[in-house]
C-alpha positions, 0 to 999 in steps of 0.5 A, spaced: 669 660 618 669 656 612 674 658 607 671 661 600 675 655 596 677 650 596 684 647 599 691 643 593 689 637 596 681 638 596 682 641 588 685 634 587 679 631 590 674 634 586 678 632 580 677 625 581 669 627 582 669 630 576 672 625 571 669 620 576 662 622 573 665 624 566 666 616 566 659 615 567 655 620 562 650 616 556 653 616 550 647 622 548 649 626 554 658 626 551 655 627 545 650 633 546 656 637 552 662 636 546 658 639 541 656 645 546 664 645 548 666 646 541 661 652 539 664 655 546 670 655 544 668 657 537 665 663 539 671 665 543 675 665 537 669 670 533 670 674 538 678 674 539 678 675 531 673 681 531 676 685 537 684 683 535 684 684 527 685 691 525 689 693 531 696 694 528 700 693 533 702 685 534 703 685 542 696 690 542 693 686 537 694 679 541 692 681 548 686 684 545 684 677 542 687 674 549 683 678 553 676 676 549 678 669 548 677 666 555 669 667 554 669 659 551 672 656 557 668 661 562 661 658 558 664 650 558 665 650 567 659 654 569 654 653 564 656 645 563 659 642 557 665 636 555 671 640 552 677 635 550 683 639 552 679 639 559 677 632 560 685 630 559 685 631 567 681 625 568 687 622 567 687 622 575 681 618 577 684 613 572 691 613 576 687 612 582 684 606 579 677 610 580 675 610 573 678 604 568 681 606 561 676 604 557 671 609 559 675 614 559 678 613 552 671 612 550 669 619 552 675 622 549 673 620 542 666 622 543 667 629 546 674 630 540 669 628 535 663 633 538 666 639 539 669 638 532 661 638 529 660 644 535 665 648 533 664 647 524 656 648 525 659 656 528 663 657 523 659 654 517 654 660 521 659 665 522 661 665 515 654 666 512 652 670 518 658 675 514 661 677 519 668 675 515 666 682 511 666 685 516 671 692 515 671 691 508 673 682 508 679 685 512 677 679 517 675 675 513 682 675 510 685 675 518 681 668 518 684 665 512 691 667 514 691 665 521 688 658 519 693 657 513 699 660 518 697 654 523 696 648 517 703 649 515 706 648 522 712 644 524 710 637 527 714 639 533 713 646 533 706 645 533 706 639 538 711 643 543 705 650 542 700 644 544 703 642 551 704 649 553 697 651 551 694 645 555 697 645 560 695 653 562 688 651 559 687 645 564 690 650 570 684 654 569 679 647 569 683 645 575 684 652 578 676 653 577 675 646 582 678 650 587 673 657 586 666 656 589 662 661 586 661 664 579 666 670 580 672 667 583 671 661 577 671 666 572 677 671 575 682 664 575 680 662 569 681 668 566 688 669 567 690 663 563 687 662 557 689 670 556 695 667 557 695 661 552 692 665 547 696 671 547 702 667 546 699 664 541 699 656 543 696 652 539 688 648 542 685 642 538 679 645 539 680 652 538 683 650 532 677 646 530 674 652 528 679 657 526 681 652 520 674 650 518 673 657 518 679 658 514 675 654 509 669 656 509 673 663 508 676 661 502 670 660 498 670 668 497 675 671 493 674 677 496 677 674 503 683 671 499 685 677 495 684 681 502 689 675 505 695 677 502 697 669 500 698 666 495 694 660 492 699 654 494 700 658 501 692 658 502 690 652 507 687 645 505 684 639 508 690 636 508 692 642 512 687 641 517 690 634 519 697 637 519 695 641 524 690 637 530 695 631 530 700 634 533 696 639 537 691 634 539 697 629 542 701 635 545 694 638 549 694 631 552 701 630 554 700 638 558 694 636 560 695 629 562 702 629 565 704 636 566 698 637 571 693 631 571 699 626 573 703 631 577 698 633 582 696 625 582 703 624 585 703 630 590 696 629 594 694 622 591 699 617 591 702 612 596 709 610 594 710 602 596 713 604 604 708 609 606 703 603 604 707 598 608 708 603 614 700 604 613 698 597 613 703 597 620 
């Protein structure tokens, strides 16, 4: 009887195939799919903030936000889109010499840029739609506080948090390769993504939304007042770079090393001794 899921070694083969397909996408495809992924993740950020911002219990608030945030990656995986953090798994076919370094980096750069574009578009539309005015502007104040807190994180805190985040995100993507039906894909995606959001780990594409949403929100004096922050503590343009650089680097380490290369070494790498025995 055929199994309803792939075995771990078969997941590795699926990841190789997916990475090879991504490397062959045209620039226009990478750009459009990258923008969609940024928009999908941003929507997850919006609904997470709406659900959690008025819950006073910290643990419950974080869990409520984490429970709905996975909609972003679910849309990416099922509807199809190019997400920078998930594309860190292209390191698997790279390690197996199935793709070259150049096409992988090209994909990463284009997808990263257009993930940012998609995130900013959603942040702007949500701001203009009046969503931040919810609960007498309290949501707008929360948006500013979240963005400002992220922008003020020390380099190594943001870096290590980024590693943990994309460890979980790439495990969600990796696990989704195993599933052969939509319900199973949703389930395996939901748990790791819920975990990273509830723990407050840093995701560069999600932060593209959170940070720019904070920039839009701070243009409204009532939102600034609701945030309770002094002017010198509120996010600025440099704060975006201060967060995204270490978080992006951490996300790369978490996805490439802890997931991609780890599974490559287990299922694809053949030590020199084993290769010589095979040839004999």
